[in-house]
C-alpha positions in Angstrom: 65.5 -10.8 206.7 67.7 -9.5 209.3 69.4 -6.2 208.4 67.3 -5.2 205.5 66.5 -1.6 205.4 62.7 -0.6 206.5 60.4 1.7 204.4 60.5 5.2 205.5 57.5 7.5 204.6 59.0 11.1 204.0 56.8 14.1 204.4 58.5 16.1 201.3 57.8 13.3 199.0 54.5 12.4 200.6 53.2 15.9 199.9 54.3 15.7 196.4 52.2 12.3 196.2 48.8 13.9 197.8 49.3 16.9 195.8 49.6 15.0 192.4 47.3 15.5 189.9 46.8 14.5 186.0 44.3 16.5 184.5 43.8 13.6 181.4 42.2 11.7 184.2 38.7 11.7 185.2 38.3 8.7 187.7 38.1 11.6 191.0 35.4 13.2 189.0 33.4 9.9 188.5 33.9 8.1 191.7 34.7 10.9 194.2 36.8 10.0 197.1 35.4 9.2 200.6 37.9 8.7 203.7 37.3 5.9 205.5 39.0 4.8 209.3 40.2 1.5 208.4 41.2 -0.6 205.2 38.2 -2.9 206.3 35.2 -0.7 206.1 31.4 -0.5 206.4 29.7 1.2 203.2 25.8 1.6 202.4 24.7 0.5 199.1 21.6 2.7 198.5 18.3 1.2 197.5 17.1 4.3 195.2 13.5 2.8 195.5 13.0 4.1 198.9 13.4 7.5 197.8 10.3 7.2 195.9 7.7 5.0 198.0 4.8 6.5 199.4 4.1 5.0 203.0 1.3 6.3 205.1 2.2 9.2 206.7 -1.0 10.7 208.3 -1.3 10.7 211.9 -4.1 10.7 214.2 -4.2 13.4 216.8 -3.0 10.7 219.5 -1.8 8.2 217.5 1.8 7.1 216.7 2.9 7.9 212.9 3.9 5.1 211.0 7.5 3.6 211.1 9.3 3.7 207.5 12.4 1.4 207.7 15.1 2.5 205.0 15.8 -0.8 203.2 19.5 0.4 202.3 22.2 -2.5 202.6 25.0 -2.2 205.2 28.0 -4.0 203.6 31.6 -4.5 204.4 34.5 -3.6 201.4 38.3 -3.4 201.7 40.6 -0.7 200.5 43.3 -2.5 198.5 46.8 -0.9 198.4 48.4 -0.1 195.3 52.2 1.0 195.2 55.3 1.2 193.2 58.7 1.4 193.8 61.5 2.8 191.2 65.4 2.9 192.1 67.3 6.2 192.2 71.3 5.6 192.6 72.9 8.0 195.1 75.1 9.3 192.2 72.2 10.8 190.2 71.0 12.3 193.7 74.3 13.7 194.5 74.6 14.9 191.0 71.3 16.6 190.9 72.4 19.3 193.8 74.1 21.0 191.1 71.2 21.3 189.0 68.7 24.1 190.4 64.9 23.3 191.1 65.5 19.5 190.2 65.3 16.7 192.9 64.9 13.1 191.2 63.0 11.6 193.9 60.1 14.2 194.0 60.3 13.4 190.0 60.1 9.8 190.7 57.1 10.3 193.1 55.4 12.3 190.6 56.3 9.5 187.9 55.3 6.4 190.0 51.7 8.5 190.8 50.9 9.2 187.7 51.4 5.1 187.1 48.9 4.8 189.9 46.4 7.0 189.0 46.2 5.4 185.1 45.8 2.1 186.7 42.9 3.6 188.7 41.5 5.1 185.7 41.5 1.7 183.7 39.9 0.1 186.6 37.3 2.6 186.9 36.4 2.5 183.0 36.0 -0.9 183.2 33.2 -0.6 185.7 31.5 2.7 184.2 31.9 1.3 180.9 30.5 -2.1 181.5 27.1 -2.6 180.5 26.6 -4.9 183.5 26.9 -2.2 185.8 23.5 -1.2 185.1 20.2 -2.0 185.5 18.5 -4.0 182.7 16.0 -1.0 181.9 19.1 1.6 182.5 20.8 1.1 179.2 20.8 0.9 175.2 22.9 -0.7 173.0 23.6 1.5 169.4 24.0 0.0 166.3 24.5 1.2 162.4 22.7 4.1 161.8 21.6 4.6 165.2 25.5 5.6 166.1 26.3 9.3 166.6 29.4 8.9 163.7 26.4 8.5 161.5 25.8 12.4 160.9 23.0 11.9 158.6 20.6 9.4 160.1 21.6 9.2 163.9 19.5 11.0 166.6 22.0 12.0 169.5 19.7 14.5 171.2 16.9 11.9 171.2 18.9 8.8 172.7 20.6 10.9 175.5 16.9 12.7 176.3 15.4 9.3 176.1 18.2 8.1 178.7 17.4 10.9 180.8 14.0 10.5 180.9 14.2 7.1 182.2 16.2 7.7 185.2 14.8 8.0 188.8 17.4 10.3 189.7 17.9 12.4 186.4 21.9 12.4 185.7 24.2 15.7 186.4 27.0 13.9 184.8 27.9 12.6 181.4 30.9 10.7 180.6 32.4 10.4 176.9 34.7 8.4 175.5 37.0 10.7 173.5 35.9 9.3 170.1 32.1 9.8 171.2 33.1 13.7 172.4 34.8 14.2 168.7 31.5 12.9 167.2 29.2 14.3 169.2 31.0 17.8 169.4 30.7 17.9 165.6 27.3 16.5 165.0 24.9 18.4 162.8 21.9 18.0 164.9 23.9 19.4 168.1 25.2 22.4 166.0 21.6 23.0 165.2 20.4 22.9 168.7 23.2 24.8 170.0 23.5 27.6 167.4 20.7 27.3 164.9 22.5 26.3 161.9 23.4 22.7 160.9 26.0 23.0 158.0 28.6 24.8 160.0 31.0 22.3 159.3 34.0 24.4 161.2 32.0 24.8 164.4 32.9 22.5 167.2 30.5 22.8 170.1 32.3 23.2 173.5 31.5 20.6 176.1 29.9 23.1 178.1 27.3 24.0 175.8 26.5 20.2 175.2 26.3 20.1 179.3 23.7 23.2 179.0 22.0 21.5 176.0 21.0 18.5 178.4 20.7 20.2 181.7 24.1 18.8 183.2 26.1 20.2 185.7 29.1 18.9 183.7 30.0 16.6 180.6 33.8 14.9 181.2 35.9 13.2 178.2 38.2 10.1 179.2 41.0 11.1 177.2 43.5 8.6 178.7 45.8 6.0 176.6 47.6 3.0 177.7 50.0 0.6 176.6 48.6 -2.8 176.0 51.8 -4.7 175.0 53.9 -6.5 177.4 56.9 -5.2 178.5 60.0 -5.5 175.7 56.9 -6.0 173.0 56.6 -3.1 170.3 54.3 -0.7 172.1 50.6 -0.9 171.0 48.3 1.8 172.6 44.5 2.1 173.3 42.1 4.3 174.9 41.5 3.5 178.3 37.6 4.8 178.1 35.8 3.3 174.7 33.0 4.5 172.4 30.1 4.6 175.0 28.7 7.1 177.0 27.7 6.7 180.7 25.0 9.2 182.4 25.0 9.2 185.9 24.0 11.2 189.0 26.9 12.2 191.1 25.6 13.2 194.9 26.2 16.9 195.5 27.4 16.1 199.6 30.5 15.6 200.8 30.9 12.1 199.9 30.7 9.4 202.9 30.6 6.0 202.4 28.2 5.2 205.4 25.3 7.9 204.5 26.0 8.1 200.6 22.7 9.3 200.0 21.8 8.9 196.1 25.3 8.8 193.9 26.1 6.4 191.5 29.9 5.6 192.6 32.2 6.5 195.5 36.0 5.5 196.4 36.7 4.8 199.8 40.2 6.0 200.3 42.0 4.9 203.7 44.5 7.3 204.7 46.1 9.6 202.4 48.7 8.8 199.4 52.3 8.2 200.8 55.6 8.3 199.5 59.0 7.2 201.2 62.5 5.6 200.4 64.2 2.2 201.2 67.9 2.5 201.1 69.5 0.1 199.0 73.2 -0.6 199.5 73.6 -2.9 196.8 72.4 -0.4 194.4 75.2 0.7 191.5 78.6 1.6 192.9 77.7 4.1 195.6 74.3 2.9 196.9 71.0 4.0 196.3 67.2 4.9 197.2 64.3 2.9 196.3 61.4 5.4 196.1 58.1 3.7 196.9 54.7 5.6 196.5 51.0 4.6 196.6 47.8 4.7 198.3 45.0 2.3 199.7 41.6 2.8 197.8 38.4 1.0 196.7 36.0 1.9 193.8 32.3 1.1 194.5 29.1 1.2 192.8 26.4 2.6 195.5 23.2 2.8 193.2 23.2 1.5 189.6 20.1 2.8 189.5 21.7 6.2 189.4 23.2 5.6 186.1 22.5 4.7 182.6 25.1 3.7 179.7 24.8 4.2 176.1 27.1 1.2 174.8 28.6 1.5 171.2 27.6 5.2 170.7 30.0 5.5 167.9 31.3 3.3 165.2 
């Protein structure tokens, strides 16, 4: 509509959006970000089997070497825009000038980016903690006495080690839902393996020790909660990361969507996170600013054979 105010990207607010981090969220560790040149982009879905084939590489003195063509598939993806707005009356902005080190639009930007990050966390958990993401022989579902919450009968070391041994590219990262982490850190078998004693009820095994026990680079725990109730209803909170375990290989090279190598997941990111304002002359008595923050991303499974899933790890 003619006369409507336009969105102005603000460098100061964009800097806040770019720097925003919530240590509770693990999405960026699970699916590292790789910059792409446009929202519609190409990416390589890696065929892990190619790294284990044995083509004839013998070459005669004057012969040509055999040609081996990698079967990785070049596919097309699209970064989706994710953004939120929140209103800040000009009255609030004027009043904030009397409060040292307080910028209501900066605070609003942080709050919006936190909600955007929460949505990303949920999107990613829905993929990583979904049995359909993994190959048929790269997952197991536990029940009853096999679940890690049964301190007497379960064998978490055996279950995790068995999963690692079945992976063509051994995992270097383990992701646990918080309820799984709590049980694993207190499990007598884990305490015995780390400390050499099985009855230390006061012992809580550090995550770093669990990572070392299984030869992993790191163990990440999903701690985030979200409100499942609709707006206006009584809040009802659930954990984003459920009662499961994911073991996966995360590539060590700089994330790249075209040549990703063997890695479980990546996130295509178009441009930087952004933030800015839209003047709203009809807000309150003195007008106001609509603060907007967002990003353009797309989470992709690059090689599902680089992951192993333990479903229902605890009761």
